[in-house]
C-alpha positions as CSV (number, residue, x, y, z in Angstrom):
1,N,-35.8,-41.1,-2.4
2,G,-32.7,-42.9,-3.4
3,T,-29.6,-43.8,-1.5
4,N,-26.9,-41.1,-0.9
5,G,-23.8,-41.2,-3.1
6,T,-20.3,-41.6,-1.8
7,N,-18.6,-38.6,-0.4
8,G,-16.1,-36.8,-2.5
9,T,-12.5,-36.2,-1.6
10,N,-11.9,-33.3,0.8
11,G,-10.1,-30.4,-0.7
12,V,-7.2,-28.6,0.9
13,A,-8.1,-25.3,2.6
14,N,-6.3,-22.2,1.5
15,L,-4.6,-23.7,-1.5
16,S,-5.5,-21.7,-4.6
17,S,-4.6,-22.2,-8.2
18,W,-5.0,-19.9,-11.2
19,N,-4.8,-20.5,-15.0
20,V,-3.3,-17.5,-16.8
21,T,-3.4,-17.1,-20.6
22,V,-0.9,-14.6,-21.9
23,V,-1.5,-13.4,-25.4
24,P,1.4,-12.0,-27.5
25,S,0.4,-8.4,-27.0
26,N,0.5,-8.8,-23.2
27,W,4.3,-9.1,-23.1
28,N,6.4,-6.0,-22.1
29,T,9.9,-5.5,-23.5
30,G,12.5,-5.3,-20.7
31,T,16.2,-4.8,-20.4
32,P,18.6,-6.3,-21.5
33,A,17.7,-7.0,-25.1
34,G,15.8,-10.3,-25.5
35,F,14.1,-9.9,-22.1
36,Y,10.2,-9.9,-21.9
37,Y,7.9,-10.0,-19.0
38,V,4.2,-9.8,-18.0
39,D,2.9,-8.7,-14.6
40,V,-0.2,-10.6,-13.3
41,A,-2.3,-9.0,-10.6
42,L,-3.2,-11.6,-8.0
43,D,-4.8,-10.4,-4.7
44,T,-4.5,-13.9,-3.1
45,I,-0.8,-13.3,-2.6
46,S,-0.9,-11.6,0.8
47,T,2.1,-10.1,2.7
48,A,2.0,-13.3,4.8
49,V,2.3,-15.5,1.7
50,A,5.0,-13.4,0.2
51,T,7.1,-13.5,3.3
52,S,6.6,-17.0,4.7
53,G,4.4,-18.9,2.2
54,T,5.3,-19.7,-1.4
55,V,4.0,-19.2,-4.9
56,S,4.8,-21.8,-7.6
57,V,4.4,-21.0,-11.3
58,F,4.1,-23.7,-14.0
59,K,4.2,-23.3,-17.8
60,M,2.2,-25.6,-20.0
61,G,4.6,-27.9,-21.9
62,A,4.3,-29.1,-25.5
63,S,1.8,-31.6,-24.2
64,T,-1.3,-29.9,-22.9
65,T,-1.2,-32.3,-19.9
66,T,2.4,-31.4,-18.7
67,W,3.1,-28.4,-16.4
68,L,6.8,-27.4,-16.3
69,A,7.9,-25.7,-13.1
70,L,9.6,-22.3,-13.5
71,P,12.4,-21.5,-13.5
72,Y,12.8,-23.5,-16.7
73,T,15.5,-23.5,-19.4
74,W,14.3,-24.2,-22.9
75,Y,17.0,-25.3,-25.4
76,V,15.7,-24.7,-28.9
77,D,19.2,-25.3,-30.4
78,A,22.8,-24.5,-29.6
79,S,22.3,-20.7,-30.3
80,D,18.8,-20.3,-29.0
81,V,18.4,-20.9,-25.2
82,F,15.6,-19.3,-23.3
83,Y,15.2,-18.9,-19.6
84,W,11.7,-18.7,-18.2
85,G,11.4,-17.3,-14.7
86,Y,9.2,-15.5,-12.2
87,N,9.1,-13.6,-9.0
88,Y,6.3,-12.5,-6.7
89,S,5.4,-9.9,-4.1
90,P,2.1,-9.1,-2.4
91,G,-0.6,-8.7,-5.0
92,H,1.3,-9.7,-8.1
93,V,3.5,-12.2,-10.0
94,R,5.9,-11.3,-12.7
95,I,6.6,-14.0,-15.4
96,D,9.6,-13.4,-17.6
97,I,11.6,-14.9,-20.4
98,Q,15.2,-14.1,-21.4
99,N,16.8,-15.1,-24.7
100,A,20.4,-16.0,-23.6
101,S,21.8,-14.7,-26.9
102,G,20.2,-11.3,-26.2
103,N,18.4,-11.3,-29.5
104,S,14.9,-10.0,-29.7
105,F,12.1,-12.3,-30.7
106,S,8.3,-12.3,-31.3
107,F,5.7,-14.4,-29.6
108,T,3.6,-16.2,-32.2
109,G,0.9,-17.6,-29.9
110,N,-0.5,-17.7,-26.5
111,E,1.5,-18.9,-23.5
112,Y,-0.3,-20.8,-20.7
113,F,0.6,-20.7,-17.0
114,R,-0.7,-22.1,-13.8
115,I,0.0,-20.2,-10.5
116,V,-0.4,-22.0,-7.2
117,V,-0.5,-19.9,-4.0
118,I,0.6,-21.9,-0.9
119,P,0.1,-20.2,2.6
120,S,2.9,-20.7,5.1
121,T,0.8,-22.9,7.4
122,L,0.1,-25.3,4.6
123,R,3.7,-25.4,3.4
124,V,5.2,-25.9,7.0
125,A,2.6,-28.5,7.9
126,N,3.5,-30.6,4.8
127,P,7.3,-30.5,4.4
128,T,7.3,-33.6,2.2
129,V,5.2,-32.1,-0.6
130,N,7.3,-31.0,-3.6
131,W,5.6,-27.6,-4.3
132,N,7.6,-27.3,-7.5
133,D,5.9,-30.4,-9.1
134,Y,2.3,-29.8,-10.1
135,S,1.5,-33.6,-10.3
136,N,2.9,-33.9,-6.7
137,I,0.6,-31.0,-5.6
138,E,-2.4,-32.7,-7.2
139,K,-1.6,-36.0,-5.4
140,F,-1.4,-34.1,-2.1
141,A,-4.5,-32.0,-2.6
142,G,-6.7,-34.5,-4.4
143,S,-8.8,-32.2,-6.6
144,I,-7.5,-28.7,-7.0
145,K,-10.1,-26.0,-7.9
146,V,-8.4,-24.0,-10.6
147,S,-9.8,-20.5,-11.5
148,N,-9.2,-18.7,-14.7
149,L,-7.5,-15.3,-14.5
150,Q,-7.7,-12.5,-17.0
151,V,-4.2,-10.9,-17.2
152,T,-4.1,-7.3,-16.1
153,V,-1.2,-5.9,-18.1
154,K,0.8,-3.1,-16.6
155,N,2.7,-1.4,-19.4
156,H,5.9,0.2,-18.1
């Protein structure tokens, strides 16, 4: 019988985080031209979360350690500007991208996202947490359990 180890950091109840990998074939073509989207089924977004909590979505940056908060504007050059965005409702998140020029484009690789679901009680009780900054959420929560999510594509 050895000595007990030190206790770990307590997690934050009801804070859930999901990794989402979107492969090129998952993207749906929308309107206007140059608009693409993917719908992600996520049962943890309840009616209560959708009406008084919040959902934050982050896109992996060029560095695999950087999470960029959506909405995000990506300036490729003067003629190619892309707007990443999202919206949510009970049971799902829609992630989208719009080419400002209206030109169509092709996805050449996977896109990686992290979705964080924050219930209203947690958001209201912690008004100083910047829920749009993933590193700030990590500092607040200590260790965040992140689950991987298979994208359920709804072709429209």
